[in-house]
N, CA and C of each residue as an Amber inpcrd file, in Angstrom:
protein
   261
 117.3090000  77.3580000 142.2180000 118.0030000  78.4160000 141.2890000
 117.5590000  78.2740000 139.9420000 116.9190000  76.7770000 139.6330000
 116.6440000  76.4120000 138.2280000 115.7070000  77.4150000 137.2790000
 114.9430000  77.9930000 138.2760000 114.0380000  79.0710000 137.5580000
 114.5710000  80.3160000 137.4790000 115.9500000  80.6080000 137.9540000
 116.5000000  81.9430000 137.7370000 117.8820000  81.7240000 137.1180000
 118.1350000  80.9770000 136.2540000 119.2610000  80.7360000 135.3240000
 119.4540000  82.3160000 134.6220000 118.6870000  82.9730000 133.8840000
 119.1840000  84.2720000 133.4580000 119.4320000  85.1140000 134.6450000
 118.8870000  85.1440000 135.8260000 119.5870000  86.2200000 136.6530000
 120.9200000  85.6960000 137.1770000 121.3330000  84.4180000 137.1210000
 122.7570000  83.9890000 137.2390000 123.6240000  84.4400000 136.2160000
 123.1360000  84.2360000 134.8840000 123.8590000  84.9610000 133.6050000
 124.1940000  86.2050000 133.5410000 123.1490000  86.7560000 134.3550000
 123.1540000  88.5670000 134.5100000 123.9690000  88.7590000 135.4630000
 124.2610000  88.1910000 136.3550000 125.1140000  88.2980000 137.4850000
 126.7570000  88.0000000 137.0760000 126.7960000  87.1100000 136.2130000
 128.1470000  86.8320000 135.6600000 128.7680000  87.7020000 134.8210000
 127.4740000  87.8590000 133.6750000 127.8780000  89.3900000 132.6020000
 127.8410000  90.4470000 133.2770000 127.4890000  90.9750000 134.3220000
 127.4220000  92.2880000 134.5220000 127.0110000  92.6280000 135.9610000
 128.1910000  91.9670000 136.5440000 128.1060000  91.9130000 138.1410000
 128.5370000  93.4180000 138.7430000 127.6370000  93.5480000 140.0330000
 127.8880000  94.7070000 140.9970000 128.9860000  94.4700000 141.6770000
 129.8780000  93.4100000 141.9350000 131.0340000  93.3990000 142.5920000
 131.5130000  91.8300000 142.4230000 132.4330000  91.7190000 142.3490000
 133.5690000  90.6300000 142.3280000 134.4870000  90.3990000 143.5030000
 134.5480000  89.3440000 144.2100000 135.5460000  89.2510000 145.0430000
 136.1640000  87.8360000 144.8570000 137.3510000  87.6970000 145.6790000
 138.1330000  86.3200000 145.7180000 137.4970000  85.7820000 146.7340000
 137.3210000  84.4680000 146.8880000 136.8860000  83.4460000 148.0000000
 137.7050000  83.5910000 148.9930000 137.3680000  83.7850000 150.2290000
 138.0440000  83.7660000 151.2760000 138.7350000  82.3700000 151.6890000
 137.8710000  81.2280000 151.2580000 138.4910000  79.9520000 151.5270000
 139.2180000  79.2240000 150.3560000 138.6850000  79.4770000 149.0560000
 139.3280000  78.8510000 148.1460000 139.8310000  79.7040000 147.0540000
 141.3670000  79.6890000 147.0020000 141.8540000  80.6230000 146.1780000
 141.5340000  80.6500000 144.6830000 140.7070000  79.5590000 144.1300000
 140.7380000  79.4340000 142.7910000 139.2660000  79.4220000 142.5080000
 138.5110000  80.2690000 143.5280000 137.1940000  80.6490000 143.4370000
 136.7810000  82.1370000 143.4520000 136.1940000  82.4910000 142.4340000
 135.4120000  84.0390000 142.5360000 134.1840000  84.1650000 143.3050000
 133.6040000  85.1790000 143.4170000 132.3410000  85.2820000 144.1360000
 131.7910000  86.4780000 143.5720000 130.7610000  86.3770000 142.4260000
 129.7500000  87.1770000 142.0400000 128.6490000  88.0080000 142.8560000
 128.2040000  89.1670000 142.6900000 127.2190000  89.7390000 143.0750000
 126.4800000  90.1680000 142.2420000 125.2310000  90.1020000 141.9510000
 124.4350000  90.8360000 140.9900000 123.0340000  91.2120000 141.4030000
 122.5850000  92.2730000 140.9610000 121.1850000  92.3350000 141.0110000
 120.1050000  92.0680000 139.3990000 118.8700000  91.6130000 139.8640000
 118.2410000  91.1370000 138.5130000 116.7610000  91.5380000 138.6580000
 116.2370000  92.3160000 137.6780000 114.6940000  92.5530000 137.8740000
 114.0340000  91.0420000 137.3450000 114.4910000  89.9270000 136.7990000
 113.7820000  88.8730000 136.2920000 113.8500000  88.0460000 137.2530000
 114.4340000  87.8960000 138.3100000 114.4200000  86.8410000 139.1560000
 113.2260000  86.6870000 139.7820000 113.3090000  85.0910000 140.2300000
 111.7510000  84.7410000 140.9800000 111.5150000  85.5340000 142.3710000
 112.9210000  86.0060000 143.1110000 112.9660000  86.1900000 144.5440000
 112.8090000  87.8390000 144.3540000 112.8890000  88.5380000 145.3700000
 112.7920000  89.7430000 145.6390000 114.1580000  90.7340000 144.9770000
 113.7600000  91.4160000 143.9870000 114.6560000  92.4210000 143.4200000
 115.3270000  93.2130000 144.3770000 115.2450000  93.2600000 145.7460000
 115.9510000  93.7810000 146.5860000 117.2490000  93.0200000 147.0850000
 117.1780000  91.6980000 146.4280000 118.1430000  90.9400000 147.1480000
 119.3400000  90.6000000 145.9340000 120.3720000  90.2600000 146.3670000
 121.2420000  89.9840000 145.4230000 121.5160000  88.4900000 144.6720000
 121.9140000  88.3120000 143.8280000 122.1270000  86.9810000 143.2590000
 123.6060000  86.6880000 143.5270000 123.9860000  85.5850000 144.2930000
 125.4730000  85.1840000 144.8200000 125.6650000  84.2610000 143.8410000
 126.7520000  84.1080000 142.8510000 127.1330000  83.2280000 142.3390000
 128.8770000  82.8270000 142.5820000 128.9160000  81.6510000 142.9620000
 130.4290000  81.2130000 143.1000000 130.7220000  80.6070000 142.0070000
 132.0830000  80.9520000 141.1920000 132.6170000  80.4880000 140.1750000
 133.8900000  80.0050000 140.5510000 134.5170000  78.7660000 139.9790000
 135.6700000  78.2350000 140.2120000 136.3310000  78.3760000 138.9770000
 137.7250000  78.4700000 138.8820000 138.5550000  79.0460000 137.9380000
 139.3480000  77.7230000 137.7990000 139.6410000  76.6130000 136.8330000
 140.3810000  75.9570000 136.9160000 142.0150000  76.0410000 137.1030000
 142.4660000  76.8890000 136.4290000 143.8640000  77.7030000 136.8080000
 144.1950000  78.9460000 136.2910000 145.1690000  79.5290000 136.7230000
 145.2590000  80.8290000 136.4030000 145.2690000  81.4700000 134.9680000
 145.6090000  80.6170000 134.3230000 145.7250000  80.6320000 132.7460000
 144.3550000  80.3850000 132.0170000 143.3090000  80.0160000 132.3830000
 141.8950000  79.8730000 132.0930000 141.2250000  80.9930000 131.7680000
 140.6170000  80.8690000 130.6020000 139.6990000  82.1760000 130.6520000
 138.0740000  81.8330000 130.4900000 138.0620000  80.6620000 131.2760000
 136.5280000  80.6960000 131.7560000 136.3780000  79.7490000 133.1430000
 135.3730000  79.4910000 133.6680000 135.0410000  79.0040000 134.6950000
 133.7970000  78.2450000 134.9670000 133.8300000  77.5510000 136.0210000
 132.4470000  76.7810000 136.0370000 131.5360000  77.2600000 137.3200000
 130.4810000  77.4680000 137.3600000 129.4120000  77.6890000 138.2720000
 129.4780000  76.7130000 139.4360000 129.7920000  77.0630000 140.3910000
 129.8560000  75.9150000 141.7600000 128.3470000  75.9230000 142.5470000
 127.7710000  77.1530000 142.6050000 126.8490000  77.5800000 143.6260000
 126.0560000  78.6350000 143.1460000 124.7280000  79.1580000 143.7380000
 124.2400000  80.2940000 143.6080000 123.2040000  80.4770000 144.1140000
 122.7540000  81.7190000 144.9410000 121.4630000  81.7390000 145.7370000
 121.3400000  83.3530000 145.9560000 119.9670000  83.4810000 146.3190000
 119.8270000  85.0320000 146.6540000 120.1890000  85.2900000 148.1420000
 120.6010000  86.4090000 148.4120000 120.7690000  86.9790000 149.6700000
 120.7150000  88.5810000 149.7640000 120.6550000  89.0820000 151.0190000
 120.2790000  90.2850000 151.2780000 121.5580000  91.2510000 150.9520000
 122.8740000  90.8510000 151.4860000 123.7680000  91.6340000 151.5400000
 125.2240000  91.0280000 150.7070000 126.0550000  91.9040000 150.3480000
 127.3070000  91.6040000 149.7620000 128.3060000  91.2830000 150.9580000
 128.1520000  89.6700000 151.3880000 129.2490000  89.0830000 152.4760000
 129.1290000  87.6830000 152.5200000 129.6800000  87.3600000 153.3620000
 129.5360000  85.6670000 153.3460000 130.8100000  84.8580000 152.8400000
 131.8990000  84.5150000 153.2910000 133.0690000  83.9230000 152.7320000
 133.7870000  84.5700000 151.4720000 133.5420000  86.0200000 151.5270000
 134.5950000  86.8480000 150.4950000 135.5640000  87.2330000 151.2740000
 136.5980000  87.5300000 150.3710000 137.8680000  87.9200000 150.5480000
 137.6170000  89.4450000 150.5040000 137.7480000  90.3120000 151.4320000
 137.1970000  91.8620000 151.3360000 138.4480000  92.5840000 150.7380000
 139.8310000  91.8230000 150.8700000 141.1180000  92.6870000 150.5830000
 141.4710000  92.4870000 149.3110000 140.3990000  91.3500000 148.6410000
 140.3440000  90.9770000 147.0860000 139.2680000  91.2280000 146.4360000
 138.9770000  92.4500000 146.4730000 138.0650000  93.0560000 145.7010000
 138.5150000  93.2570000 144.2640000 137.7170000  92.5200000 143.1950000
 138.3110000  92.4120000 141.8520000 137.7010000  93.4190000 140.6160000
 136.4450000  93.6060000 141.1820000 135.6020000  94.5060000 140.3530000
 134.5910000  95.0090000 141.3500000 134.1570000  96.1800000 141.0350000
 132.9870000  96.8400000 141.2550000 132.4290000  97.9970000 140.6000000
 130.8320000  97.6890000 140.1360000 130.6660000  98.3910000 139.3730000
 130.3220000  99.8870000 139.6440000 130.8030000 100.7320000 138.5650000
 130.8220000 102.1920000 138.7310000 129.7430000 102.7400000 139.3620000
 129.0190000 103.6470000 140.2230000 127.8340000 104.4060000 140.4260000
 127.4580000 105.1920000 139.2120000 126.3580000 105.1580000 139.0090000
 125.7350000 106.3320000 137.8050000 125.7630000 107.5400000 138.6520000
 125.7140000 108.6660000 137.7900000 125.8350000 109.8880000 138.3820000
 124.2680000 110.6680000 138.1680000
């Protein structure tokens, strides 16, 4: 993913969806789409962010990778953000 740092930034700044992690309560899972990624534009960029504590206003990227769907170790009951559809 070192060639896709901008795609990771785009995912964090303008996510399609953000979920809480299923296994780690201090992590959020971001999904985004990017036209500048080196992989297919049909894939999502998945970024796992660790938040040090509930009072923190920043986090650290734990991992990032492309994948087909919005799934995988996400807490579907903890949807924190979803990008509105354009009309």
